[in-house]
Every structure is written in C-alpha cells, then in structure tokens.
C-alpha positions in Angstrom: 9.3 -70.9 71.6 7.8 -68.5 69.0 9.8 -68.2 65.8 11.0 -65.1 64.4 8.5 -62.7 62.9 8.5 -62.6 59.3 8.3 -59.5 57.2 4.8 -58.4 56.4 3.8 -59.5 53.0 0.4 -58.0 52.7 -0.5 -55.1 50.3 -0.4 -51.4 51.6 -1.4 -48.4 49.8 -1.8 -50.8 46.7 1.7 -51.9 46.8 3.0 -55.5 47.9 5.7 -55.8 50.5 8.1 -56.6 47.7 7.1 -53.4 45.7 7.5 -51.3 48.8 11.1 -52.7 49.5 12.0 -52.2 46.0 10.7 -48.5 46.1 12.8 -48.0 49.3 15.8 -49.4 47.9 15.4 -47.2 44.7 15.1 -44.1 46.9 18.1 -44.9 48.8 20.1 -45.2 45.5 18.8 -42.2 44.0 19.8 -40.2 47.0 23.1 -41.7 46.9 23.6 -40.9 43.3 23.1 -37.2 44.3 25.1 -37.1 47.4 28.0 -39.5 46.1 28.0 -38.1 42.7 27.2 -34.4 43.2 27.2 -33.5 46.9 29.8 -34.1 49.5 30.9 -37.5 48.1 30.7 -41.0 49.6 33.5 -40.3 52.1 31.7 -37.3 53.6 28.2 -38.7 53.8 26.6 -40.3 56.6 24.0 -42.8 57.0 21.7 -40.3 58.7 22.3 -37.8 55.9 21.5 -40.4 53.1 18.4 -41.5 54.8 17.2 -37.8 55.3 17.9 -37.2 51.5 15.9 -40.3 50.7 13.1 -39.3 53.0 13.3 -42.5 54.9 14.6 -43.5 58.3 18.0 -45.1 59.4 16.0 -48.1 60.6 14.8 -48.4 56.9 18.3 -48.0 55.7 19.5 -51.0 57.7 16.8 -53.1 56.4 18.2 -52.6 52.9 21.9 -52.3 53.4 24.4 -53.2 55.9 26.7 -50.1 55.4 27.2 -47.1 53.1 29.9 -49.1 51.2 27.0 -51.5 50.3 25.2 -48.6 48.8 28.3 -47.3 46.8 28.9 -50.9 45.6 25.3 -51.2 44.4 25.4 -47.8 42.6 28.8 -48.7 40.9 27.2 -51.9 39.5 24.1 -50.0 38.4 26.1 -47.3 36.6 28.0 -50.0 34.6 24.9 -51.9 34.0 23.3 -48.8 32.3 26.4 -48.3 30.2 26.5 -52.1 29.3 22.9 -52.1 28.2 23.5 -49.0 25.9 26.6 -51.0 24.4 24.7 -54.0 23.7 21.9 -52.3 22.1 24.2 -50.4 19.8 26.0 -53.6 19.0 22.7 -55.3 18.1 21.8 -52.2 15.9 25.0 -52.3 14.0 25.5 -56.1 13.6 26.0 -55.8 9.9 27.9 -52.5 9.8 31.6 -52.2 8.7 34.0 -52.2 11.7 34.8 -48.6 11.8 30.9 -47.8 11.9 30.2 -50.4 14.2 33.0 -49.5 16.7 32.2 -45.8 16.6 28.5 -46.5 17.3 29.3 -48.9 20.3 31.7 -46.7 21.9 29.6 -43.5 21.4 26.6 -45.3 23.0 28.8 -46.1 26.0 30.2 -42.5 26.2 26.7 -41.1 26.0 25.2 -43.1 28.7 28.3 -42.5 31.0 28.8 -38.9 30.3 25.1 -37.5 30.1 25.1 -37.4 33.8 28.2 -36.3 35.3 27.3 -37.8 38.8 27.7 -41.3 36.9 31.3 -40.4 35.9 32.1 -39.5 39.5 30.6 -42.8 40.8 32.4 -44.7 38.2 35.9 -43.2 38.0 36.4 -41.4 41.3 34.2 -42.3 44.2 34.8 -46.1 43.9 38.7 -45.8 43.8 40.6 -46.9 47.0 37.4 -47.4 49.2 38.3 -51.0 50.2 39.9 -54.4 48.9 36.3 -55.4 48.3 35.3 -52.5 46.1 38.8 -52.8 44.3 38.0 -56.3 43.5 34.5 -55.3 42.2 35.9 -52.5 40.1 38.6 -54.6 38.5 36.1 -57.5 37.8 33.9 -54.9 35.9 36.7 -53.6 34.1 37.8 -57.3 33.2 34.1 -57.7 31.9 34.6 -54.6 29.4 37.8 -56.2 28.3 36.1 -59.3 27.5 33.4 -57.4 25.7 36.1 -55.8 23.5 37.9 -59.1 22.9 34.6 -60.6 21.7 34.1 -57.7 19.2 37.7 -58.2 18.1 37.1 -62.0 17.6 34.0 -61.2 15.6 35.9 -58.6 13.5 38.6 -61.4 12.8 36.1 -63.8 11.5 34.8 -61.2 9.1 38.3 -60.5 7.9 38.4 -56.8 9.5 40.9 -57.3 12.2 44.3 -59.1 12.8 43.9 -62.5 14.4 45.9 -62.1 17.6 45.3 -62.0 21.1 43.5 -58.5 21.9 43.6 -58.7 25.7 46.4 -56.8 26.4 45.6 -53.9 24.0 41.9 -54.1 25.2 43.0 -53.6 28.8 45.2 -50.6 27.8 42.2 -49.0 26.0 39.9 -49.3 29.0 42.8 -47.8 31.1 42.7 -44.9 28.5 38.9 -44.5 28.6 38.9 -44.4 32.5 41.6 -41.9 32.6 40.5 -39.6 29.8 37.0 -39.3 30.9 37.9 -38.8 34.5 40.4 -36.0 33.5 37.7 -34.5 31.1 35.1 -34.5 33.7 37.5 -32.9 36.3 38.2 -30.0 33.8 41.8 -31.1 33.0 41.5 -31.7 29.4 40.9 -28.8 27.0 38.7 -30.6 24.7 34.8 -31.1 24.0 33.3 -34.4 24.7 32.9 -35.1 21.0 36.7 -34.7 20.8 37.4 -36.9 23.5 35.0 -39.7 22.3 36.7 -39.2 18.7 40.3 -39.8 20.0 39.0 -42.9 22.0 37.3 -44.2 18.9 40.5 -43.8 17.0 42.4 -45.7 19.7 39.8 -48.7 19.6 40.0 -48.8 15.8 43.8 -49.0 16.0 43.3 -52.0 18.3 40.9 -53.9 16.0 42.1 -53.0 12.5 45.0 -55.3 11.0 48.2 -53.6 11.1 49.4 -52.4 7.8 52.9 -53.9 6.4 55.3 -51.2 6.7 57.4 -50.3 3.6 61.2 -50.3 3.9 62.2 -46.7 3.7 64.8 -45.7 1.3 67.5 -43.4 2.3 67.8 -40.4 -0.3 70.8 -40.6 -2.5 71.6 -44.2 -1.8 71.5 -46.9 -4.6 68.7 -49.5 -4.3 69.2 -53.0 -5.2 67.9 -52.5 -8.6 70.7 -49.8 -9.0 73.5 -52.1 -7.7 76.1 -53.5 -10.6 75.9 -56.9 -11.5 78.7 -59.5 -11.3 81.9 -58.6 -13.1 82.3 -59.8 -16.7 85.4 -61.3 -18.1 88.3 -58.7 -18.5 88.5 -56.8 -21.7 91.1 -58.3 -24.1 94.1 -56.0 -24.3 94.8 -53.9 -27.4 96.9 -55.5 -29.9 98.5 -53.4 -32.7 97.2 -54.3 -36.0 100.3 -55.6 -38.1 101.2 -53.6 -41.3 102.2 -55.0 -44.5 
C-alpha cells in the first residue's frame, strides 16, 4: 500500500518549501495582527476573513494552523518576544549603569516596543483575555516570565548594594499587574495622561520595588518633651532650714 505523500520539498519561484511555508505563516500572522489588533477583533474574525486578508486560501490556513485560537496564541507569544528582545538589549547596553538609569532604560525599551503599535497593546492586554483555559495558562506563563526577569534584575541590584536583600517576587507580580492595567487603560483612553507620563509613573513604581527602603525616623509630637528633655532621677532631699543660733 502506498505511503502518505510527503510535502513538496523542491524550490519554486526561487524559494524552498520551508521558505514558502514560513512566508505563508508570516502572512497569516500579519493579517491577524491587523484584524485582531485593529479590525473586528479575534472573536469577530473568521478563518475565511483571515485567509482573504492574508491573500491565501482556507486550505493553506489549515496547513499552518488548527484554529484561529492557534493564530492568536502565536501572535501573543510573538508580541511578547518582541518586547523581551528590546528589554534584553536595553539591559545589555546599561549593564554598568546605576540602578535608576538602568531600570528606566529597561522599562522604556519595553514600553516603546509594546506601545509604538497600538495593535500590539490590544493583542497583549485585551484580545488574549478570557479566550480559553489554554490561552489563560499561556498568558500567565508569560507574565511569570516577566516576573522572573524583574527578580533577576533585583537580585543583581542586591549584589551591587543598590537594592534591599529580600524576596521581590510579590512586589514584581504586583508591578506587572500595574503595567498591564495602566497600559490597557491608557490605550483605551481612560487615563488622562501622555504615554511619557504613564511610563514615568511605572518607572517610579519599579524603582520603589528595587531600591532599599529608607529607615523611617520616629516622628516627634510638637510640644512634647523628648527623652533628652526628661528630668533625671530625683536627688537626695534638701536639708531643712535650721536657724542660726545667736550669741
């Protein structure tokens, strides 16, 4: 009995089968970025509409993906990969910089990569939410990866004496939640601030996580004596006045 036919591996129009496959996948993802991120959104897009936007057939779609959810999953990972590459590049360029300068450069690189294309914000912070348990697991896994990156930066800052030696995981998780919420709300027009102002605020939050806490001074209540003003222990009682005898 004849075996299954293998996919053609010869060159066509100067491209190998692998190159043509990669190009088809790229065209589907480019079309999905537009439809999911700027058009009707993931939930209102069909396989037929995506294939038409990519200039390909539905048959070719099912050669690359099993479902539209697979496309969204791949696109979400790609958006995060772009941002992570920008962050790692900024970290490498500021390896010897002071903590404040380094943290600002790293986060600004992230923000610039994510926000320069509003479609990416919508993919990362809107379309991925609540689709399925599988995509929720993927979203949380990528968020955990960002938390690990922040913790690694914090550990390095501790070694340099620039950060407090403590477990930064909880604070880093809270910071990632702030990033996701604030960038989502800014993109939706719910935050009356410029992107620079939003980024500045998030950088301040990041530095507050990493910097060692200052030792608070004990406040003094006005009008109350301090320890230095308190009287010392009582001395011996004064001797009574004795009248001087006269001759």
